[in-house]
matplotlib code that plots the C-alpha trace (Angstrom):
import matplotlib.pyplot as plt

x = [246.7, 249.9, 248.4, 245.1, 246.8, 247.6, 244.1, 242.6, 244.8, 243.8, 240.1, 240.4, 242.2, 239.5, 236.7, 238.4, 238.9, 235.2, 234.0, 236.2, 234.7, 231.2, 231.7, 230.5, 233.1, 234.0, 234.8, 231.2, 230.1, 227.6, 224.7, 224.2, 221.6, 218.2, 218.3, 222.1, 224.1, 226.3, 229.8, 230.0, 226.2, 226.6, 224.9, 221.2, 220.8, 217.1, 215.5, 212.0, 210.8, 210.2, 213.8, 215.8, 218.9, 221.0, 219.6, 220.9, 224.4, 224.0, 222.7, 225.5, 228.0, 226.4, 226.5, 230.2, 231.1, 232.5, 232.8, 230.0, 230.7, 229.1, 230.4, 226.8, 226.2, 225.9, 225.1, 222.2, 218.8, 216.9, 213.4, 212.4, 209.4, 208.2, 207.3, 209.1, 208.3, 209.7, 213.1, 216.0, 218.4, 221.0, 218.7, 218.2, 221.0, 220.7, 222.4, 222.3, 220.7, 222.1, 219.7, 220.9, 221.3, 221.2, 223.9, 223.8, 222.8, 219.3, 216.2, 216.5, 217.7, 217.8, 217.2, 218.1, 217.1, 219.2, 222.8, 223.2, 220.2, 217.0, 214.7, 215.0, 213.1, 213.3, 212.3, 212.3, 211.1, 213.5, 211.7, 208.1, 207.2, 208.8, 208.4, 209.5, 211.2, 213.0, 216.1, 215.8, 217.8, 221.3, 221.8, 224.0, 226.2, 227.7]
y = [128.4, 126.7, 123.2, 124.0, 125.5, 122.1, 121.0, 124.1, 123.8, 120.2, 121.1, 123.9, 121.5, 118.8, 121.3, 122.6, 119.0, 118.2, 121.4, 120.6, 117.1, 118.5, 120.8, 119.8, 119.2, 122.5, 120.8, 120.3, 118.6, 120.3, 118.4, 118.8, 121.2, 119.5, 117.5, 117.6, 114.4, 113.4, 112.0, 109.3, 108.8, 106.5, 108.7, 109.7, 113.2, 113.7, 113.4, 113.6, 117.3, 117.3, 116.6, 119.8, 120.5, 119.6, 116.1, 115.7, 116.3, 113.5, 111.1, 111.9, 111.4, 108.0, 106.9, 107.8, 106.1, 109.3, 110.1, 112.2, 115.3, 114.3, 111.4, 110.2, 109.8, 106.2, 105.3, 102.9, 104.5, 102.7, 103.6, 104.2, 106.2, 103.2, 105.3, 103.1, 99.5, 97.2, 95.7, 94.1, 96.5, 97.8, 97.7, 101.4, 104.0, 107.8, 110.7, 114.4, 116.7, 120.1, 122.9, 126.3, 128.7, 126.0, 126.1, 122.3, 119.3, 120.5, 118.3, 117.0, 113.4, 110.7, 107.2, 104.2, 100.6, 97.6, 97.1, 98.1, 100.5, 99.3, 101.8, 105.6, 107.8, 111.6, 113.5, 117.2, 117.3, 115.0, 111.7, 113.0, 112.2, 110.4, 110.4, 107.4, 107.9, 105.9, 106.9, 106.9, 104.2, 105.5, 106.6, 104.1, 105.4, 103.3]
z = [105.6, 104.3, 105.0, 103.2, 100.1, 98.4, 99.0, 97.6, 94.5, 94.0, 94.4, 91.8, 89.4, 89.8, 89.3, 86.2, 84.9, 85.6, 83.9, 80.8, 80.5, 80.6, 77.6, 74.2, 71.5, 69.7, 66.4, 65.4, 62.2, 60.0, 58.4, 54.7, 53.4, 52.8, 49.6, 49.4, 49.1, 52.0, 51.9, 49.2, 49.3, 52.3, 54.8, 54.4, 53.1, 54.1, 57.5, 58.8, 58.9, 62.6, 63.4, 64.2, 62.2, 65.3, 65.2, 61.6, 63.0, 65.5, 62.9, 60.5, 63.3, 64.2, 60.5, 60.2, 63.5, 64.9, 68.6, 70.2, 72.2, 75.5, 77.6, 78.2, 74.4, 73.4, 77.0, 77.9, 78.0, 80.7, 79.6, 83.3, 82.1, 80.1, 77.2, 74.7, 74.1, 76.7, 75.8, 77.7, 79.5, 77.0, 74.0, 74.0, 73.7, 74.0, 72.2, 73.0, 70.4, 71.2, 72.0, 70.8, 73.7, 76.4, 79.0, 79.5, 77.4, 77.0, 76.8, 73.3, 72.6, 70.0, 71.4, 69.3, 69.7, 68.8, 67.9, 65.2, 65.6, 64.0, 65.8, 66.1, 68.5, 69.1, 72.3, 72.6, 76.2, 78.1, 77.7, 78.4, 74.8, 71.9, 68.1, 66.2, 62.9, 60.2, 58.3, 54.5, 52.7, 51.8, 48.2, 46.4, 43.7, 40.9]

ax = plt.figure().add_subplot(projection="3d")
ax.plot(x, y, z, "-o")
ax.set_aspect("equal")
plt.show()
């Protein structure tokens, strides 16, 4: 038993570390109310109606260049399902859209195309279907 105790402690520590890295960030941003202006008018304030409020948070975070809560966010989306137009590897990036009540990342994602992004896609069913959308032009204040 004495020989296995250090291994057991190390295993519990690694499991705890892995669990901690899988948790979403607790300091979430909140999207503005529909029609409200965002910080300095540099971030779009309105989004397509089909996007859930949690997607607004992701888009705001992207516009501000802030980190995302999941380590997979910003990673290459490989388009294995071939439901988006064919592009070279690395063209598409994916971001988690939180699903209230889900114990994991859920099925909702925003996929962007280009660097910087010039295309935006939303899936609510983990890549089975996509809906393309555009962001409104940022409001410019004098």
